[in-house]
C-alpha positions in Angstrom: 0.0 0.0 0.0 2.8 2.4 0.9 4.5 2.2 -2.6 1.2 3.0 -4.3 0.4 5.9 -2.0 3.9 7.4 -2.5 3.5 6.9 -6.3 0.2 8.7 -6.2 1.7 11.6 -4.2 4.6 11.8 -6.6 2.2 12.1 -9.5 0.3 14.8 -7.7 3.4 16.8 -6.8 5.3 16.5 -10.1 2.7 16.1 -12.8 1.6 19.4 -14.3 -1.6 17.8 -15.5 -2.6 17.0 -11.9 -1.9 20.6 -10.9 -4.0 21.9 -13.8 -6.9 19.6 -13.0 -6.7 20.6 -9.3 -6.8 24.4 -10.1 -9.3 24.2 -12.9 -11.8 22.0 -11.1 -11.4 23.7 -7.7 -12.1 27.0 -9.6 -15.1 25.4 -11.3 -16.4 24.0 -8.0 -16.0 27.3 -6.2 -17.8 29.3 -8.9 -20.6 26.8 -9.3 -21.4 26.7 -5.6 -21.1 30.5 -5.5 -23.6 30.8 -8.3 -26.0 28.5 -6.5 -25.5 30.2 -3.1 -26.0 33.7 -4.6 -29.2 32.5 -6.5 -30.6 30.9 -3.3 -29.8 34.1 -1.3 -31.4 36.3 -3.9 -34.5 34.1 -3.9 -34.8 34.5 -0.1 -34.3 30.8 0.6 -33.8 30.2 4.3 -34.2 26.5 4.3 -30.9 25.0 5.3 -32.0 21.7 3.8 -32.7 23.2 0.4 -29.3 25.1 0.4 -27.3 22.0 1.4 -29.2 19.6 -0.9 -28.8 22.0 -3.8 -25.1 22.5 -3.3 -24.3 18.9 -2.4 -26.2 17.7 -5.5 -24.1 20.0 -7.6 -20.9 18.8 -5.8 -21.8 15.2 -6.4 -22.5 15.9 -10.1 -19.2 17.8 -10.5 -17.3 15.1 -8.7 -18.7 12.2 -10.7 -18.4 14.1 -14.0 -14.8 15.0 -13.2 -13.9 11.5 -12.1 -15.6 9.7 -14.9 -14.6 12.2 -17.7 -11.0 12.5 -16.6 -10.6 8.7 -16.1 -12.1 8.0 -19.6 -10.0 10.7 -21.3 -6.7 9.9 -19.5 -7.1 6.2 -19.9 -7.8 6.5 -23.6 -4.8 8.8 -24.2 -2.4 6.8 -22.1 -3.5 3.5 -23.5 -3.0 4.8 -27.0 0.6 5.8 -26.1 1.2 2.6 -24.3 0.1 0.6 -27.4 2.3 2.7 -29.6 5.2 2.0 -27.4 4.4 -1.7 -27.5 4.4 -1.5 -31.4 7.8 0.3 -31.4 9.3 -2.2 -29.0 7.6 -5.1 -30.8 6.5 -6.7 -27.5 3.7 -6.7 -25.0 4.3 -4.7 -21.9 1.4 -6.1 -19.8 2.3 -6.6 -16.2 5.3 -4.3 -16.4 6.1 -1.4 -14.1 5.3 0.8 -17.1 1.8 -0.5 -17.2 1.4 -0.2 -13.5 2.6 3.4 -13.5 0.2 4.2 -16.4 -2.7 2.9 -14.3 -1.7 4.8 -11.2 -1.3 8.0 -13.1 -4.7 7.6 -14.8 -6.5 6.9 -11.5 -4.6 9.7 -9.7 -5.5 12.3 -12.3 -9.2 11.1 -12.3 -9.3 11.4 -8.5 -7.8 14.9 -8.6 -10.2 16.0 -11.3 -13.3 14.5 -9.5 -12.5 15.2 -5.8 -11.2 18.8 -6.1 -14.5 20.4 -7.0 -16.5 18.2 -4.6 -14.1 18.9 -1.7 -14.1 22.7 -2.4 -17.9 22.6 -2.5 -18.1 21.0 0.9 -15.7 23.5 2.4 -17.8 26.3 1.1 -20.9 24.7 2.7 -19.3 24.4 6.1 -21.2 27.5 7.5 -24.5 25.8 6.6 -23.4 22.4 7.8 -22.2 23.9 11.2 -25.3 26.1 11.6 -26.8 24.0 14.5 -23.6 24.0 16.5 -23.0 27.8 16.6 -25.2 30.8 17.3 -25.5 32.5 13.9 -28.3 32.6 11.4 -28.8 31.5 7.8 -28.1 34.9 6.4 -24.8 34.9 8.3 -24.0 31.5 6.8 -24.6 32.9 3.4 -22.1 35.7 4.0 -19.6 33.3 5.5 -19.9 30.9 2.6 -19.3 33.8 0.1 -16.3 34.8 2.2 -14.9 31.3 2.0 -15.4 31.4 -1.8 -13.4 34.6 -1.8 -10.6 33.0 0.2 -10.5 29.9 -2.0 -10.4 32.1 -5.2 -7.6 34.2 -3.7 -5.7 31.0 -2.7 -6.0 29.5 -6.1 -4.8 32.8 -7.6 -1.7 32.7 -5.3 -1.0 29.1 -6.5 -1.4 30.1 -10.1 0.8 33.2 -9.6 3.5 31.1 -7.9 3.4 28.4 -10.7 3.6 31.1 -13.4 6.2 33.1 -11.4 4.2 36.2 -11.8 2.7 38.6 -9.3 0.6 36.5 -6.9 -1.4 39.6 -5.9 -2.3 40.2 -9.5 -3.1 36.5 -10.1 -5.2 36.4 -6.9 -7.1 39.5 -8.0 -7.9 38.0 -11.4 -9.3 34.9 -9.7 -11.4 36.9 -7.3 -12.7 39.0 -10.2 -14.3 35.9 -11.7 -16.3 35.4 -8.4 -17.3 39.1 -8.4 -18.5 38.7 -12.0 -20.6 35.6 -11.2 -22.2 37.4 -8.2 -22.7 40.7 -10.2 -24.4 38.9 -13.1 -26.7 37.0 -10.7 -27.6 40.2 -8.9 -28.2 42.1 -12.2 -30.4 39.3 -13.6 -32.4 39.3 -10.3 -32.8 43.1 -10.3 -34.0 42.9 -13.9 -36.5 40.2 -12.9 -35.0 37.9 -15.6 -34.8 35.1 -13.1 
């Protein structure tokens, strides 16, 4: 078990595809849940059950979609390259370390792709999940969740800035701007009575 776990961690640390999947899908998860939370807030929804079920449903859909889609795409691409290598070497490579690594990389990337938006979604929902344990109301939970989205977007921006070796403040501001745009569009549509 230990060698597989260390192999998975190596893939996550060193594989730029894993980093891209993590950033893109965490970003997608944060903005999706932000959109749902803002819409529920604007509609005046105070039912914690409705809020949680709506967001968890979206988190599950994003998680399954990411896991399934990434596994299918990665498996197809890596299997194609694996078969090309077999043709060039003129021998089967089944049961080799190369095949084992291909499978570990494929599964790791699928897990990163599927779990990152689901995990981010649950983190954003924490104020609603913890509502019964602390003395704050549903409206406070909305504000806290939106604050968590802001922190996540800023954090993702810092990561992107560090990877790109550019200004982390500028990169964080760009990520946060996307959240502001999602909220602004929702508020504008609500004020125009479009939704």
